[in-house]
C-alpha positions as CSV (number, residue, x, y, z in Angstrom):
1,V,123.6,114.1,94.2
2,A,125.2,111.0,95.1
3,K,127.2,113.3,98.1
4,G,123.8,114.9,98.9
5,L,122.3,111.5,100.1
6,G,125.7,110.0,101.4
7,L,125.2,112.9,103.9
8,I,121.3,112.3,104.1
9,L,121.4,108.6,105.2
10,E,124.7,109.4,107.9
11,S,122.2,111.5,109.7
12,F,120.2,108.8,109.9
13,Q,122.7,106.2,111.1
14,A,122.9,106.0,115.1
15,A,126.4,107.8,116.6
16,G,129.0,104.9,116.5
17,A,127.0,103.2,114.5
18,K,127.6,104.0,111.1
19,D,130.5,100.8,110.3
20,K,127.4,98.3,111.3
21,A,125.8,96.8,109.0
22,P,122.1,96.8,110.1
23,T,120.4,93.7,111.1
24,L,117.6,92.8,109.9
25,P,114.4,91.8,111.6
26,Q,113.5,88.3,111.7
27,I,109.9,87.5,111.0
28,T,108.8,85.1,112.7
29,G,104.9,82.8,112.4
30,A,104.6,83.4,108.9
31,K,103.6,80.6,107.5
32,N,101.5,81.0,104.7
33,R,101.8,83.8,101.3
34,A,99.0,84.8,99.4
35,G,98.8,87.6,96.2
36,F,96.3,89.1,94.9
37,P,96.0,90.3,91.3
38,L,96.2,94.1,91.0
39,G,92.7,95.4,88.3
40,F,90.7,97.3,88.0
41,S,86.6,96.3,88.2
42,H,84.1,98.1,88.8
43,S,80.5,97.5,90.1
44,H,78.0,98.7,86.8
45,R,75.5,99.4,89.8
46,Y,76.3,101.5,93.6
47,I,72.4,101.2,94.5
48,G,69.7,98.3,94.9
49,P,67.1,97.9,97.2
50,R,67.7,99.4,100.4
51,T,71.4,99.2,99.8
52,V,74.4,101.0,98.6
53,L,77.7,100.0,97.7
54,V,81.2,102.2,98.9
55,G,84.7,102.2,98.6
56,D,85.9,98.4,97.5
57,A,82.4,97.0,97.5
58,A,81.7,99.2,94.6
59,H,85.7,99.4,93.0
60,R,88.5,97.9,92.8
61,V,92.0,99.5,91.5
62,H,95.2,99.5,92.0
63,P,96.3,101.3,94.8
64,L,98.6,103.3,93.2
65,A,99.7,106.1,95.4
66,G,96.3,105.7,98.0
67,Q,94.1,106.8,95.1
68,G,91.3,103.9,96.4
69,V,90.7,104.7,99.5
70,N,90.7,108.5,98.4
71,L,87.9,106.6,96.2
72,G,85.9,105.3,99.0
73,F,86.3,108.6,100.9
74,G,84.3,110.1,98.4
75,D,81.7,108.1,98.3
76,V,81.2,107.8,101.9
77,M,81.1,112.1,102.3
78,S,79.0,111.9,98.6
79,L,76.2,109.3,100.3
80,A,76.5,111.6,103.7
81,S,75.3,114.3,101.6
82,I,72.9,113.1,99.5
83,V,70.7,111.5,102.7
84,E,71.1,114.2,105.0
85,K,69.5,116.1,102.2
86,C,66.9,113.6,101.5
87,L,65.9,114.0,105.5
88,Q,65.5,117.6,105.4
89,D,63.4,116.8,102.2
90,G,61.4,114.7,104.4
91,A,62.1,111.3,101.9
92,S,62.4,107.8,103.0
93,L,65.3,106.7,104.0
94,G,67.2,104.8,100.9
95,D,64.7,106.7,98.6
96,R,65.4,105.6,95.1
97,S,65.0,108.3,93.5
98,Y,67.9,110.5,96.3
99,M,69.9,107.0,96.4
100,L,70.3,107.1,92.2
101,E,71.5,110.8,92.8
102,Y,74.4,109.1,94.7
103,E,75.5,106.3,92.1
104,T,75.4,109.0,89.4
105,E,78.1,111.6,91.2
106,R,79.9,108.8,92.1
107,Q,80.2,107.1,89.1
108,R,80.8,110.0,86.9
109,H,83.6,111.1,89.2
110,N,85.1,107.1,90.0
111,V,84.9,106.0,86.4
112,P,87.0,108.8,85.4
113,T,89.1,108.7,88.0
114,M,90.0,104.9,87.7
115,F,90.5,104.4,84.0
116,S,93.2,107.6,85.1
117,I,95.0,105.2,87.8
118,D,94.8,102.6,85.4
119,S,96.3,103.7,83.0
120,L,99.8,105.0,84.6
121,H,99.9,100.5,85.5
């Protein structure tokens, strides 16, 4: 394994640069640092009067392999489908019964997924 890894690493080195240590780029202009706690949060309601929460506004998970963004993409796809259905049925855009369908569908998917991601952390 070590020999194979060595061969892979050598293949990435430029010709003639095998004996030189890589030079790291100089970081300039960074004056402040910030920390963001890793964690789990979830809105109990995804809808309100003429308001819908999607993505990070509705839920926050540990950034494990981009699963948070995948949850957000799922929210958008679900909402688009439900809005399309709402308009095809002639209902008012933002009709509460359709928005409740979005909320129920996404929470049934997001909450178990979020607990799974959080348990891996």
